[in-house]
PAVEX-645281 format. One line per 10 residues: number of its first residue (from 1); for each residue y negated, z, x negated of C-alpha. Coordinates in pm, 1 decimal, decimal comma, padded with zeros to 6 digits. Each point is the difference from the previous one (the first is absolute). Layout:
N
NUM) Y Z X ~ ...
END
This chain:
78
1) -00012,6 00011,8 -00001,0 ~ -00327,4 -00117,3 -00135,6 ~ -00290,2 00225,2 00010,4 ~ -00315,2 -00165,5 00167,8 ~ -00283,9 -00054,4 -00222,9 ~ -00309,9 00243,4 00028,8 ~ -00306,7 -00166,9 -00011,4 ~ -00213,0 00079,2 -00300,2 ~ -00265,1 00274,0 00068,5 ~ -00371,2 -00034,1 -00034,6
11) -00154,4 00078,0 -00319,3 ~ -00148,0 00378,7 00006,7 ~ -00383,7 -00001,9 -00032,1 ~ -00071,8 00153,7 -00352,0 ~ -00259,4 00238,6 00098,8 ~ -00039,5 00114,9 00369,2 ~ -00143,9 00326,6 -00116,5 ~ -00297,0 -00018,6 -00269,0 ~ -00010,9 00234,7 -00298,5 ~ -00330,7 00126,6 00134,2
21) 00174,9 00143,9 00323,8 ~ 00302,4 00158,0 -00205,4 ~ -00240,5 00162,6 -00228,2 ~ -00217,0 00152,9 00288,6 ~ 00336,2 00111,5 00160,9 ~ 00088,7 00177,8 -00328,1 ~ -00335,8 00183,6 -00035,3 ~ 00045,5 00100,2 00349,8 ~ 00303,7 00140,6 -00051,0 ~ -00104,2 00184,7 -00330,3
31) -00268,1 00154,9 00173,5 ~ 00242,4 00137,0 00258,3 ~ 00205,4 00138,3 -00275,7 ~ -00282,7 00189,1 -00183,2 ~ -00189,6 00163,1 00305,2 ~ 00128,1 00334,4 00050,5 ~ 00108,2 00066,7 00339,8 ~ -00195,1 00272,1 00220,5 ~ 00133,4 00333,5 00037,6 ~ 00095,3 00171,6 00354,8
41) -00253,7 00210,3 00124,3 ~ 00281,0 00231,6 00134,9 ~ 00245,0 00034,7 -00287,0 ~ -00171,6 -00205,4 -00264,3 ~ 00298,0 -00250,7 -00057,3 ~ -00036,1 -00352,2 -00028,1 ~ -00184,6 -00141,8 00301,6 ~ 00159,6 -00274,3 00212,2 ~ -00150,0 -00353,9 -00047,5 ~ -00041,5 -00051,2 00345,9
51) -00130,5 00363,7 00099,2 ~ -00383,5 -00013,8 00144,2 ~ 00000,4 00369,6 00016,4 ~ 00112,0 00058,4 -00345,0 ~ 00368,6 00116,2 00038,7 ~ 00300,2 -00024,3 -00186,9 ~ 00327,3 -00147,7 00161,0 ~ 00135,4 00376,5 00099,5 ~ -00321,7 00151,3 00123,0 ~ -00066,0 -00339,7 00222,2
61) 00348,3 00027,9 00138,9 ~ -00030,4 00382,3 00057,1 ~ -00356,5 -00056,7 00169,0 ~ 00164,1 -00280,6 00236,2 ~ 00291,0 00265,2 00083,9 ~ -00228,5 00268,6 00079,2 ~ -00191,6 -00226,8 00250,1 ~ 00305,4 -00111,0 00167,2 ~ 00128,4 00373,5 00053,4 ~ -00346,6 00093,5 00119,2
71) -00001,6 -00285,2 00252,9 ~ 00351,1 00074,5 00113,7 ~ -00081,6 00395,9 00059,4 ~ -00305,7 -00117,2 00176,4 ~ 00202,8 -00201,4 00255,3 ~ 00231,3 00279,6 00049,5 ~ -00279,6 00261,1 00092,8 ~ -00109,4 -00216,8 00256,2
END
């Protein structure tokens, strides 16, 4: 049994991304590595990157759990 011939693929363009864009991306990554993360306002640990209130992952999770518990207690009292 013979295999079908595969059509020749088109040549890949040499430079899709320019060197200037690559260098800019390298600088942005390097700046993020150098910058020290903020500290948590409660425990002093490393602050979560997406935290607007300045909390670490643990303190943020505890805060959300406390809110949920308080909401369930309020509905039980009514």
